[in-house]
N, C-alpha and C positions, 0 to 999 in steps of 0.2 A: 205321316209317314207311311203306316200299315195300308191307309186306305188308297195311298196314292200307287202304292206299288201293285195292290189287286187291281186299279184301274188300268194301271199299264200293263198287267198281265205278267208280270215279272215276279210275283209271289201269291202262292193260291191261297184261298180263303179257308178258314177253319171250318166254315159252316159247310162248304162244300166238300171239304174232305171228309167231314163227320157224315155228311148226309150221302156219300156215292155208295152205288149199290154194284158190287162184280156181276151179280148175275146179269144186270140188264147192259153189260158193254161186254165188246168183243176183247181177245185178248192184247190187240194195241191199245184200247183204252186203259185198259188195266195196267200195262207198262207205264203208260204216260201218267195215270194218275199216282202211280207208286212213286215214281221218279218224281212227279211236282211235290209227294209227301216229303220225301228224303231231301229235297232243296229246301223247302220250307223248314224241317228240322234243323238242318244245318245252317240255315239262316239265323234261324232262332237261336241256335248255339254259338255261332259267331258274334252274335249281337250282344248275347249275355255275357260271354268272354270279354268282349270289347269294353263292356260296361265295367266288368270285373276288375278288367287291367285298368281302366281310366281311374277306378275309384282307387284300386291298390297304388297306383301312381299318385294321385293326389293325397291320399293318406300318408303315403311315406314322403311326399315332398314337404309337408306340414310337419310331420314327426322329425323329417331331416332339419327343416328350418327350426323347430323347437328346440333340438338338440345344439344345432349350432349357437343359437342366440342364449342359450344355459351355458354352453363353453365360453362363448364371449365375455358372459356376466362373470363365469369363474376366473377366467383368465385376467378380466378387467379388476375385480375385487383382490385377486393376489398381486396385480401390478401395484394397486393402489396400497395393499397392505406392505409389500416391500419400498413402496417409494417412501411410504409414511416412515418404516424402520431406518432407511438410508437418511431421512430427514433429521430424525431423532439421533442416528448416530453422529451427523455432521453437527449437530447443535452439542452432543457430548462431547466430540472430540474440539470442537472450538472452546468448550468452556473449560476444557482441560488446558488446551493451548494459554488461554487468558490467564488460567491460574497459574499455569507453569512460567508463564512470562511473569506474572507479577511477584510469584516468590523469588525469581531471578533478580527482580530489580529490588526487593525490599532485602535481599542477601547481599546484594550489591551496595545498598545504602548503609545496610548494617556495618559491612566490611570497612568502608570510608568512615562511619562514626567511631568504630573500633579503632581504626588507624589515627583519626584525630585525638580520641582519648590517649591513646598510645603516647602521641608528640608531648600531649600535656604531662602525662607521666615523667616522660624524659626531660622535658623542662623543669618540673619539679624536682627530679633526681640532681639535676645541674645547681637547681636553687639549694638544694640541702648541703651540697658540696661546697657553697659558696659563703662568703662572710655575713650575709644576711639571715643564715639559718638561726644562728642564736637568737636574735630580735624574734623570730616566728616563733621558736620555741617558749620563750618569754610569755608572749602573747597568747600562745594556745594554752598554757598552765594557768594563766590568770582567768581566761574565759571560762574552763572548765571547772576550775574550782569554783566561780561563782555559781555554775549552774549547779554544782552538787549543795551549796550553801551550807556546808558544815564548819567546823572551825579548825579540823584536823584531816589533811588529805594525803594519799598516798600516790606516788606518781610512778606510775609503769612506762616505760620507754624502752627502745631499741638496747641492746647492750653494747653497741658503739656510741650510742649517745650518753651511756651513763655518765662519763665525767662532766660532759658538756652541761648536764642537766643539774648535776650536783652543783656546779660553780653558777648556776643560773636562780637558785632559790631565793636568796635576797633579791634580786632583782626582779623575779616574779611577783614576790609582795609587794614590791614598790609599784609594780604595772598594775597589780592590783588595786591598791589605795588609788592610784591615778585617774583609774579608767571609772571606778566605781565610789568614788567619793569617801564618805566617812564610815563607809563599813571596814570593821576590822578585818584585816588579811587573815587567811589561815595559815596554819603551822604546815608545812610541807615535808615530806619524806618520801626518798627515793626507795621503789621496791628492788631488791637486789636479789631476789630467788627466781622470781618469773619474769621474762623479759618479751617484749613485742617482737613478731619475725624479724630477721634480718632484712636489710635492703636487697633488691634484685642484683643477681650477680652480671645480669646482662639484660639487654633491651627486651628482649623475647622470653625472658625468663617467666616460668608457667607455674611455677611451685608457689609455696607461701611465702609472702614476703611483706615488708612494709616500707613504704616510701620515707614515712618520718612522722614526727608529732609524738604525741603521748596520750596515754588513757589515765583519767582521774578517779580514784575510788575512795569512798569514804573509810573512815579507819575501822568501821565495824564491818565493812564489805558490803552493805545492804544497796548503797547508790554508786553509780559507775558514770562516768561521761567518757565515750570516744572521741578524742579530738586530734585523729590522726590525720595526715596529709590524705590518707586513702579515702578514710570517712568523709573529708570534707570535699574530696574531688567527686564521690559517689553522690553527695548530696547537690553540689554544684552540677554534675551532669543532669541529675533528674528535673534540675530546675531552668537548665538553659538548652535540653537536648530539643525541645521543639523550634528553639530559635535557631539552634545549629542545623538541623536539618532542612530548616526552611532556608537557610544561608545556601546551605549545600547543593539543594535539590529543585529550587524554584525562584 
C-alpha cells in the first residue's frame, strides 16, 4: 500500500519529509514540499477516518445483530410462554366441559331413576288402596314381630290404617305361626297416641308422608323394626338400583 504509493509518486515518503531542508530549496520547492506534506497528512487522516468508520460500522452491525437475535429470543420465549398458557387454558376448558357434560348426564340419569321410583311409589299407593293391602299388612306385622323377637309388640301405623290393623291382629298371629313354625306368636297391641305420617295427598307431594305398612316396637320401647312400604322400597332401591341403572342407560 504505502510503498506502492511512494513508488507511484502519489504519496510523499515520511523520511523525505523529515529530512527536507528549507534553506537548500527555493521558494517553489518549499511550496511543493509543503503541499506534499499537506496531502500526506490529509491522506493519513482520510485513511484513519475510513478505518474508524469501517470499524464502527462493523461494531454497529455486530451489536445490531446481537440485539436483533436477543429480541428474537425474547419474542420466541414470550410466544412459547403464551402458547403454553393457551394450551393449558384449552386443557382446563376441555376438562371443565367434560365435567359439566358428565354432571349433566348424571343429573339426567338421576332424574330418570327418581322418576322410576316415583312410578313405583304410585303403584304402591294404588296397591294400598286395593284389596291386597290387608294381606300385605298382615305379613309385614308378622315379619316385624319376628325380627324383634319379644312376646309383646306394639304396632304403630298410619291413622287411616288403625281400624284395619286392629282387625288383623289375630290373623297376624296366625300368619306368624304359619311362617315361623312352632314359635309362640307375640301379643299385639296398636299404638293410638303416636301415628306414622299420613299418605301423600298427590303424586308430587314433597312433605312428610308414609305409603303404608307398620313399625313394630317392643313393649319396653328398646327395640323397634320399621316395616313400612317406604322402608322396604328404600332397601329394594339400594339393592336393585345398579340393575335399574344398567337397564336404563346401557
